[in-house]
VOZA-939160 format. One record per residue (C-alpha): residue number from 0; residue in three letters; chain; x, y, z. Coordinates in steps of 0.5 Angstrom, whole numbers. Layout:
<pts>
{pt NUM,'ALA','A',{X,Y,Z}};
...
</pts>
This chain:
<pts>
{pt 0,'UNK','A',{348,112,342}};
{pt 1,'UNK','A',{345,107,347}};
{pt 2,'UNK','A',{340,102,345}};
{pt 3,'UNK','A',{335,104,350}};
{pt 4,'UNK','A',{336,111,347}};
{pt 5,'UNK','A',{335,109,340}};
{pt 6,'UNK','A',{328,105,342}};
{pt 7,'UNK','A',{326,111,347}};
{pt 8,'UNK','A',{319,115,345}};
{pt 9,'UNK','A',{317,110,340}};
{pt 10,'UNK','A',{310,107,339}};
{pt 11,'UNK','A',{309,101,343}};
{pt 12,'UNK','A',{310,94,339}};
{pt 13,'UNK','A',{303,91,338}};
{pt 14,'UNK','A',{302,85,342}};
{pt 15,'UNK','A',{297,81,337}};
{pt 16,'UNK','A',{300,75,333}};
{pt 17,'UNK','A',{300,76,325}};
{pt 18,'UNK','A',{304,70,324}};
{pt 19,'UNK','A',{298,65,323}};
{pt 20,'UNK','A',{294,70,318}};
{pt 21,'UNK','A',{301,71,314}};
{pt 22,'UNK','A',{301,63,313}};
{pt 23,'UNK','A',{294,62,311}};
{pt 24,'UNK','A',{294,68,306}};
{pt 25,'UNK','A',{301,65,303}};
{pt 26,'UNK','A',{297,58,303}};
{pt 27,'UNK','A',{291,61,300}};
{pt 28,'UNK','A',{295,65,295}};
{pt 29,'UNK','A',{298,58,292}};
{pt 30,'UNK','A',{304,63,291}};
{pt 31,'UNK','A',{312,61,292}};
{pt 32,'UNK','A',{316,66,295}};
{pt 33,'UNK','A',{323,66,291}};
{pt 34,'UNK','A',{329,69,295}};
{pt 35,'UNK','A',{335,71,290}};
{pt 36,'UNK','A',{340,70,295}};
{pt 37,'UNK','A',{347,74,294}};
{pt 38,'UNK','A',{351,69,299}};
{pt 39,'UNK','A',{348,63,303}};
{pt 40,'UNK','A',{348,66,309}};
{pt 41,'UNK','A',{340,69,307}};
{pt 42,'UNK','A',{338,62,310}};
{pt 43,'UNK','A',{339,64,317}};
{pt 44,'UNK','A',{332,65,319}};
{pt 45,'UNK','A',{329,59,316}};
{pt 46,'UNK','A',{328,52,317}};
{pt 47,'UNK','A',{326,46,313}};
{pt 48,'UNK','A',{327,50,306}};
{pt 49,'UNK','A',{330,48,300}};
{pt 50,'UNK','A',{336,51,297}};
{pt 51,'UNK','A',{338,51,289}};
{pt 52,'UNK','A',{345,53,287}};
{pt 53,'UNK','A',{344,50,280}};
{pt 54,'UNK','A',{341,56,277}};
{pt 55,'UNK','A',{339,53,269}};
{pt 56,'UNK','A',{332,54,267}};
{pt 57,'UNK','A',{330,47,267}};
{pt 58,'UNK','A',{333,46,275}};
{pt 59,'UNK','A',{329,53,277}};
{pt 60,'UNK','A',{323,51,273}};
{pt 61,'UNK','A',{323,44,276}};
{pt 62,'UNK','A',{324,47,283}};
{pt 63,'UNK','A',{318,52,282}};
{pt 64,'UNK','A',{313,46,280}};
{pt 65,'UNK','A',{314,43,286}};
{pt 66,'UNK','A',{310,49,289}};
{pt 67,'UNK','A',{314,50,296}};
{pt 68,'UNK','A',{312,56,300}};
{pt 69,'UNK','A',{319,58,300}};
{pt 70,'UNK','A',{325,57,295}};
{pt 71,'UNK','A',{332,60,296}};
{pt 72,'UNK','A',{336,61,289}};
{pt 73,'UNK','A',{343,62,291}};
{pt 74,'UNK','A',{346,67,286}};
{pt 75,'UNK','A',{353,68,290}};
{pt 76,'UNK','A',{352,75,287}};
{pt 77,'UNK','A',{357,79,292}};
{pt 78,'UNK','A',{362,75,289}};
{pt 79,'UNK','A',{361,78,282}};
{pt 80,'UNK','A',{362,84,278}};
{pt 81,'UNK','A',{357,89,277}};
{pt 82,'UNK','A',{357,86,270}};
{pt 83,'UNK','A',{356,79,272}};
{pt 84,'UNK','A',{351,80,277}};
{pt 85,'UNK','A',{347,84,271}};
{pt 86,'UNK','A',{347,79,266}};
{pt 87,'UNK','A',{345,74,272}};
{pt 88,'UNK','A',{339,77,274}};
{pt 89,'UNK','A',{337,79,267}};
{pt 90,'UNK','A',{337,71,266}};
{pt 91,'UNK','A',{334,70,272}};
{pt 92,'UNK','A',{329,75,271}};
{pt 93,'UNK','A',{327,72,264}};
{pt 94,'UNK','A',{326,65,267}};
{pt 95,'UNK','A',{322,68,273}};
{pt 96,'UNK','A',{317,72,268}};
{pt 97,'UNK','A',{313,66,266}};
{pt 98,'UNK','A',{311,65,273}};
{pt 99,'UNK','A',{310,72,275}};
{pt 100,'UNK','A',{303,70,278}};
{pt 101,'UNK','A',{305,65,282}};
{pt 102,'UNK','A',{311,68,286}};
{pt 103,'UNK','A',{313,73,290}};
{pt 104,'UNK','A',{320,75,289}};
{pt 105,'UNK','A',{325,78,294}};
{pt 106,'UNK','A',{333,80,293}};
{pt 107,'UNK','A',{336,78,299}};
{pt 108,'UNK','A',{342,81,301}};
{pt 109,'UNK','A',{347,84,307}};
{pt 110,'UNK','A',{344,87,313}};
{pt 111,'UNK','A',{350,91,314}};
{pt 112,'UNK','A',{348,94,307}};
{pt 113,'UNK','A',{354,91,303}};
{pt 114,'UNK','A',{352,88,296}};
{pt 115,'UNK','A',{350,90,289}};
{pt 116,'UNK','A',{344,95,290}};
{pt 117,'UNK','A',{341,98,286}};
{pt 118,'UNK','A',{343,94,280}};
{pt 119,'UNK','A',{340,87,282}};
{pt 120,'UNK','A',{333,90,283}};
{pt 121,'UNK','A',{333,95,277}};
{pt 122,'UNK','A',{335,89,273}};
{pt 123,'UNK','A',{330,84,276}};
{pt 124,'UNK','A',{324,90,275}};
{pt 125,'UNK','A',{326,91,267}};
{pt 126,'UNK','A',{327,83,266}};
{pt 127,'UNK','A',{320,82,269}};
{pt 128,'UNK','A',{317,87,265}};
{pt 129,'UNK','A',{315,91,271}};
{pt 130,'UNK','A',{320,97,271}};
{pt 131,'UNK','A',{315,102,275}};
{pt 132,'UNK','A',{314,97,281}};
{pt 133,'UNK','A',{316,101,287}};
{pt 134,'UNK','A',{322,98,291}};
{pt 135,'UNK','A',{322,96,298}};
{pt 136,'UNK','A',{328,97,302}};
{pt 137,'UNK','A',{328,93,308}};
{pt 138,'UNK','A',{335,92,312}};
{pt 139,'UNK','A',{333,90,319}};
{pt 140,'UNK','A',{336,83,321}};
{pt 141,'UNK','A',{334,81,328}};
{pt 142,'UNK','A',{339,76,330}};
{pt 143,'UNK','A',{344,81,328}};
{pt 144,'UNK','A',{342,87,332}};
{pt 145,'UNK','A',{341,91,325}};
{pt 146,'UNK','A',{335,96,327}};
{pt 147,'UNK','A',{332,102,322}};
{pt 148,'UNK','A',{329,108,326}};
{pt 149,'UNK','A',{327,114,323}};
{pt 150,'UNK','A',{330,112,316}};
{pt 151,'UNK','A',{337,111,319}};
{pt 152,'UNK','A',{340,104,320}};
{pt 153,'UNK','A',{344,102,326}};
{pt 154,'UNK','A',{348,96,328}};
{pt 155,'UNK','A',{347,94,335}};
{pt 156,'UNK','A',{352,90,340}};
{pt 157,'UNK','A',{350,90,347}};
{pt 158,'UNK','A',{347,96,349}};
{pt 159,'UNK','A',{351,100,344}};
{pt 160,'UNK','A',{347,102,337}};
{pt 161,'UNK','A',{352,105,332}};
{pt 162,'UNK','A',{350,108,325}};
{pt 163,'UNK','A',{352,103,320}};
{pt 164,'UNK','A',{357,107,316}};
{pt 165,'UNK','A',{361,108,323}};
{pt 166,'UNK','A',{362,100,323}};
{pt 167,'UNK','A',{368,96,320}};
{pt 168,'UNK','A',{363,94,315}};
{pt 169,'UNK','A',{362,101,311}};
{pt 170,'UNK','A',{370,100,309}};
{pt 171,'UNK','A',{369,93,306}};
{pt 172,'UNK','A',{374,92,300}};
{pt 173,'UNK','A',{368,92,295}};
{pt 174,'UNK','A',{362,95,297}};
{pt 175,'UNK','A',{364,101,301}};
{pt 176,'UNK','A',{359,106,303}};
{pt 177,'UNK','A',{359,113,307}};
{pt 178,'UNK','A',{352,114,309}};
{pt 179,'UNK','A',{347,110,315}};
{pt 180,'UNK','A',{341,115,313}};
{pt 181,'UNK','A',{338,111,308}};
{pt 182,'UNK','A',{336,116,303}};
{pt 183,'UNK','A',{343,118,303}};
{pt 184,'UNK','A',{345,111,302}};
{pt 185,'UNK','A',{340,110,297}};
{pt 186,'UNK','A',{342,116,293}};
{pt 187,'UNK','A',{350,114,294}};
{pt 188,'UNK','A',{349,107,291}};
{pt 189,'UNK','A',{345,109,285}};
{pt 190,'UNK','A',{349,115,283}};
{pt 191,'UNK','A',{343,119,281}};
{pt 192,'UNK','A',{337,122,284}};
{pt 193,'UNK','A',{332,117,287}};
{pt 194,'UNK','A',{325,118,289}};
{pt 195,'UNK','A',{325,116,296}};
{pt 196,'UNK','A',{319,114,301}};
{pt 197,'UNK','A',{319,111,308}};
{pt 198,'UNK','A',{314,107,312}};
{pt 199,'UNK','A',{315,109,319}};
{pt 200,'UNK','A',{315,105,325}};
{pt 201,'UNK','A',{308,109,327}};
{pt 202,'UNK','A',{306,107,320}};
{pt 203,'UNK','A',{307,100,322}};
{pt 204,'UNK','A',{305,100,329}};
{pt 205,'UNK','A',{299,104,329}};
{pt 206,'UNK','A',{297,106,321}};
{pt 207,'UNK','A',{294,103,315}};
{pt 208,'UNK','A',{300,100,312}};
{pt 209,'UNK','A',{296,98,306}};
{pt 210,'UNK','A',{294,105,304}};
{pt 211,'UNK','A',{301,107,305}};
{pt 212,'UNK','A',{303,101,300}};
{pt 213,'UNK','A',{298,103,295}};
{pt 214,'UNK','A',{300,111,295}};
{pt 215,'UNK','A',{308,109,293}};
{pt 216,'UNK','A',{310,113,287}};
{pt 217,'UNK','A',{312,109,281}};
{pt 218,'UNK','A',{319,107,281}};
{pt 219,'UNK','A',{320,110,288}};
{pt 220,'UNK','A',{325,106,293}};
{pt 221,'UNK','A',{321,106,300}};
{pt 222,'UNK','A',{325,105,306}};
{pt 223,'UNK','A',{322,100,311}};
{pt 224,'UNK','A',{323,102,318}};
{pt 225,'UNK','A',{323,96,324}};
{pt 226,'UNK','A',{326,94,330}};
{pt 227,'UNK','A',{322,88,331}};
{pt 228,'UNK','A',{319,82,327}};
{pt 229,'UNK','A',{312,84,329}};
{pt 230,'UNK','A',{314,91,325}};
{pt 231,'UNK','A',{315,87,319}};
{pt 232,'UNK','A',{309,82,320}};
{pt 233,'UNK','A',{305,89,319}};
{pt 234,'UNK','A',{308,90,312}};
{pt 235,'UNK','A',{308,82,310}};
{pt 236,'UNK','A',{300,82,312}};
{pt 237,'UNK','A',{299,88,307}};
{pt 238,'UNK','A',{303,85,302}};
{pt 239,'UNK','A',{299,79,302}};
{pt 240,'UNK','A',{293,83,301}};
{pt 241,'UNK','A',{295,87,295}};
{pt 242,'UNK','A',{295,86,288}};
{pt 243,'UNK','A',{300,91,287}};
{pt 244,'UNK','A',{307,89,284}};
{pt 245,'UNK','A',{314,90,288}};
{pt 246,'UNK','A',{321,89,288}};
{pt 247,'UNK','A',{323,87,295}};
{pt 248,'UNK','A',{331,88,297}};
{pt 249,'UNK','A',{331,85,304}};
{pt 250,'UNK','A',{336,82,310}};
{pt 251,'UNK','A',{334,75,312}};
{pt 252,'UNK','A',{329,77,317}};
{pt 253,'UNK','A',{324,79,312}};
{pt 254,'UNK','A',{324,72,309}};
{pt 255,'UNK','A',{322,69,315}};
{pt 256,'UNK','A',{316,74,316}};
{pt 257,'UNK','A',{313,74,309}};
{pt 258,'UNK','A',{313,66,310}};
{pt 259,'UNK','A',{310,67,317}};
{pt 260,'UNK','A',{315,62,320}};
{pt 261,'UNK','A',{316,62,327}};
{pt 262,'UNK','A',{322,62,331}};
{pt 263,'UNK','A',{325,56,333}};
{pt 264,'UNK','A',{331,55,338}};
{pt 265,'UNK','A',{338,53,335}};
{pt 266,'UNK','A',{339,46,333}};
{pt 267,'UNK','A',{341,41,338}};
{pt 268,'UNK','A',{348,37,337}};
{pt 269,'UNK','A',{345,30,335}};
{pt 270,'UNK','A',{341,34,330}};
{pt 271,'UNK','A',{347,35,326}};
{pt 272,'UNK','A',{351,29,327}};
{pt 273,'UNK','A',{352,24,322}};
{pt 274,'UNK','A',{347,18,322}};
{pt 275,'UNK','A',{353,13,322}};
{pt 276,'UNK','A',{359,14,327}};
{pt 277,'UNK','A',{364,18,324}};
{pt 278,'UNK','A',{371,18,328}};
{pt 279,'UNK','A',{374,24,324}};
{pt 280,'UNK','A',{375,31,326}};
{pt 281,'UNK','A',{371,36,323}};
{pt 282,'UNK','A',{374,42,319}};
{pt 283,'UNK','A',{373,50,320}};
{pt 284,'UNK','A',{375,54,314}};
{pt 285,'UNK','A',{375,62,315}};
{pt 286,'UNK','A',{376,66,309}};
{pt 287,'UNK','A',{372,72,312}};
{pt 288,'UNK','A',{376,78,313}};
{pt 289,'UNK','A',{372,83,317}};
{pt 290,'UNK','A',{374,85,324}};
{pt 291,'UNK','A',{369,81,328}};
{pt 292,'UNK','A',{371,74,324}};
{pt 293,'UNK','A',{378,76,326}};
{pt 294,'UNK','A',{376,77,334}};
{pt 295,'UNK','A',{372,70,333}};
{pt 296,'UNK','A',{378,66,330}};
{pt 297,'UNK','A',{383,69,335}};
{pt 298,'UNK','A',{378,67,341}};
{pt 299,'UNK','A',{377,60,338}};
{pt 300,'UNK','A',{385,59,337}};
{pt 301,'UNK','A',{385,61,345}};
{pt 302,'UNK','A',{380,56,347}};
{pt 303,'UNK','A',{380,50,343}};
{pt 304,'UNK','A',{388,48,344}};
{pt 305,'UNK','A',{386,41,341}};
{pt 306,'UNK','A',{385,44,334}};
{pt 307,'UNK','A',{390,43,328}};
{pt 308,'UNK','A',{391,51,326}};
{pt 309,'UNK','A',{393,52,319}};
{pt 310,'UNK','A',{394,59,317}};
{pt 311,'UNK','A',{395,60,310}};
{pt 312,'UNK','A',{399,66,307}};
{pt 313,'UNK','A',{395,71,303}};
{pt 314,'UNK','A',{401,74,299}};
{pt 315,'UNK','A',{403,66,298}};
{pt 316,'UNK','A',{397,65,295}};
{pt 317,'UNK','A',{397,71,291}};
{pt 318,'UNK','A',{404,70,288}};
{pt 319,'UNK','A',{403,63,287}};
{pt 320,'UNK','A',{408,60,292}};
{pt 321,'UNK','A',{403,57,296}};
{pt 322,'UNK','A',{404,50,298}};
{pt 323,'UNK','A',{398,46,296}};
{pt 324,'UNK','A',{400,39,297}};
{pt 325,'UNK','A',{403,40,303}};
{pt 326,'UNK','A',{397,43,306}};
{pt 327,'UNK','A',{392,38,304}};
{pt 328,'UNK','A',{397,32,307}};
{pt 329,'UNK','A',{397,36,313}};
{pt 330,'UNK','A',{389,37,313}};
{pt 331,'UNK','A',{388,29,311}};
{pt 332,'UNK','A',{392,27,317}};
{pt 333,'UNK','A',{389,31,322}};
{pt 334,'UNK','A',{382,29,320}};
{pt 335,'UNK','A',{383,22,320}};
{pt 336,'UNK','A',{387,22,327}};
{pt 337,'UNK','A',{380,25,330}};
{pt 338,'UNK','A',{383,32,330}};
{pt 339,'UNK','A',{379,38,328}};
{pt 340,'UNK','A',{382,43,323}};
{pt 341,'UNK','A',{381,50,323}};
{pt 342,'UNK','A',{384,53,316}};
{pt 343,'UNK','A',{384,61,316}};
{pt 344,'UNK','A',{387,66,311}};
{pt 345,'UNK','A',{392,71,314}};
{pt 346,'UNK','A',{389,77,317}};
{pt 347,'UNK','A',{392,83,314}};
{pt 348,'UNK','A',{388,86,309}};
{pt 349,'UNK','A',{390,86,302}};
{pt 350,'UNK','A',{388,91,297}};
{pt 351,'UNK','A',{388,91,290}};
{pt 352,'UNK','A',{386,94,283}};
{pt 353,'UNK','A',{381,88,283}};
{pt 354,'UNK','A',{379,86,290}};
{pt 355,'UNK','A',{373,81,287}};
{pt 356,'UNK','A',{379,78,283}};
{pt 357,'UNK','A',{383,78,289}};
{pt 358,'UNK','A',{378,75,293}};
{pt 359,'UNK','A',{376,70,288}};
{pt 360,'UNK','A',{384,67,288}};
{pt 361,'UNK','A',{384,67,295}};
{pt 362,'UNK','A',{377,63,296}};
{pt 363,'UNK','A',{380,58,290}};
{pt 364,'UNK','A',{385,56,294}};
{pt 365,'UNK','A',{381,54,300}};
{pt 366,'UNK','A',{376,50,295}};
{pt 367,'UNK','A',{382,47,292}};
{pt 368,'UNK','A',{384,44,299}};
{pt 369,'UNK','A',{377,42,301}};
{pt 370,'UNK','A',{376,39,294}};
{pt 371,'UNK','A',{382,34,295}};
{pt 372,'UNK','A',{381,32,302}};
{pt 373,'UNK','A',{379,24,301}};
{pt 374,'UNK','A',{377,23,309}};
{pt 375,'UNK','A',{370,25,310}};
{pt 376,'UNK','A',{370,31,316}};
{pt 377,'UNK','A',{365,30,321}};
{pt 378,'UNK','A',{362,37,320}};
{pt 379,'UNK','A',{364,43,316}};
{pt 380,'UNK','A',{364,50,318}};
{pt 381,'UNK','A',{365,56,313}};
{pt 382,'UNK','A',{366,63,315}};
{pt 383,'UNK','A',{364,68,311}};
{pt 384,'UNK','A',{359,69,305}};
{pt 385,'UNK','A',{363,68,299}};
{pt 386,'UNK','A',{367,63,302}};
{pt 387,'UNK','A',{361,59,304}};
{pt 388,'UNK','A',{358,59,298}};
{pt 389,'UNK','A',{365,57,294}};
{pt 390,'UNK','A',{366,51,299}};
{pt 391,'UNK','A',{359,49,298}};
{pt 392,'UNK','A',{358,49,290}};
{pt 393,'UNK','A',{365,49,288}};
{pt 394,'UNK','A',{369,44,293}};
{pt 395,'UNK','A',{363,40,295}};
{pt 396,'UNK','A',{359,40,289}};
{pt 397,'UNK','A',{352,42,292}};
{pt 398,'UNK','A',{347,43,287}};
{pt 399,'UNK','A',{341,43,292}};
{pt 400,'UNK','A',{341,43,300}};
{pt 401,'UNK','A',{336,43,305}};
{pt 402,'UNK','A',{336,48,311}};
{pt 403,'UNK','A',{336,44,318}};
{pt 404,'UNK','A',{336,50,322}};
{pt 405,'UNK','A',{341,54,326}};
{pt 406,'UNK','A',{346,52,330}};
{pt 407,'UNK','A',{346,59,333}};
{pt 408,'UNK','A',{342,65,332}};
{pt 409,'UNK','A',{343,67,325}};
{pt 410,'UNK','A',{348,62,323}};
{pt 411,'UNK','A',{345,57,318}};
{pt 412,'UNK','A',{346,49,318}};
{pt 413,'UNK','A',{345,46,311}};
{pt 414,'UNK','A',{344,38,310}};
{pt 415,'UNK','A',{348,37,303}};
{pt 416,'UNK','A',{345,32,298}};
{pt 417,'UNK','A',{347,26,295}};
{pt 418,'UNK','A',{350,29,289}};
{pt 419,'UNK','A',{356,32,293}};
{pt 420,'UNK','A',{363,30,295}};
{pt 421,'UNK','A',{360,28,302}};
{pt 422,'UNK','A',{353,27,302}};
{pt 423,'UNK','A',{348,28,308}};
{pt 424,'UNK','A',{354,32,312}};
{pt 425,'UNK','A',{352,38,316}};
{pt 426,'UNK','A',{355,44,313}};
{pt 427,'UNK','A',{355,50,317}};
{pt 428,'UNK','A',{355,57,314}};
{pt 429,'UNK','A',{357,62,319}};
{pt 430,'UNK','A',{356,69,317}};
{pt 431,'UNK','A',{362,74,317}};
{pt 432,'UNK','A',{358,79,321}};
{pt 433,'UNK','A',{354,75,326}};
{pt 434,'UNK','A',{355,74,333}};
{pt 435,'UNK','A',{360,76,339}};
{pt 436,'UNK','A',{367,74,340}};
{pt 437,'UNK','A',{365,67,343}};
{pt 438,'UNK','A',{360,65,337}};
{pt 439,'UNK','A',{365,61,333}};
{pt 440,'UNK','A',{368,58,339}};
{pt 441,'UNK','A',{361,56,341}};
{pt 442,'UNK','A',{359,53,335}};
{pt 443,'UNK','A',{365,49,335}};
{pt 444,'UNK','A',{364,46,342}};
{pt 445,'UNK','A',{356,45,340}};
{pt 446,'UNK','A',{358,41,334}};
{pt 447,'UNK','A',{363,37,338}};
{pt 448,'UNK','A',{359,36,344}};
</pts>
């Protein structure tokens, strides 16, 4: 289907701007929007926002007590088992329950429908003491071309709109799915009958969204259709005007809408440079295995011949024959000579009885390399959600970061804190599922220009 066909015969998008009203409503409420982010890519629509990776009760309470309008808590739960993420979200829900009147909670996950759903939202509802709260399901993501129309979720690339279950993302090793029609997807993931409701584009553009929210049955799951940020803004203003409690499962665009954040242009190169001149090369780490990432990696290798390219054999990593010291020495030598390095895992997909454990073993090899490098890279780009989270927390020691903005649409940049291996470094978190085949090359060219 073409994008034009998908969007034809829909009600026109309202032209009034609701952002200032949303922002004022949030400010008046004095509440903090807490985003539980299942990997670091959820910061791809915001700027000047804190991210907390240290999730003990005292750290969370201290961060909330600072009363920011928006706070990200990085759970990295896409790298966890179902049992581990249930335990984590039970703990987080218990901590956050004492702030029930002071926060709005979003469970942020993948716009291509991968993640622990509905385990995480159900666990949060029970921990917060609101088991009958409706769940709002909002996978729309503007920068990635993820649109929801007539309760079906699409991935748009160029002029082609493909139902999500027909894309490579549906074949994810850990979170596969077979439906794009979201009522069927929700039932598939739940494993039991679910009361599925819907807020249509007509409701958002010409209807009474507040009345729709009020009428949702207890414990139901409500699909929110959207093809534009303005659609989400209609929902956001209604949510700020109601006292009813909801659990929200969304992609990154809804975070931007609910806070009332305007879109900013991508960052300029000077905004991502070290304050002091750094003659070392930069480091690009590619762990994601989705086909889009492989296409982007191949484009980079063809169009950046000055890079030192190191392919890490996944079979060698898994069977323990990977030469870690030699790889560290090669990276260190290249960086200190002013050459940038791209570290990438071999591209052949490896399936196992425990795909999460396999992914963790591979990611740990990347962590070990980055952690052992003494030279300060001029920048770090980490490709893939789990990869970028593990590099941030386990290799660099990030406990708290600040979102600078985006280097490209949908590709966030953090400034990492003084507690880290490389204080103040620009850390670029490149989602595996964002951008065309030239995007990684564009990011590299921009950060080195």
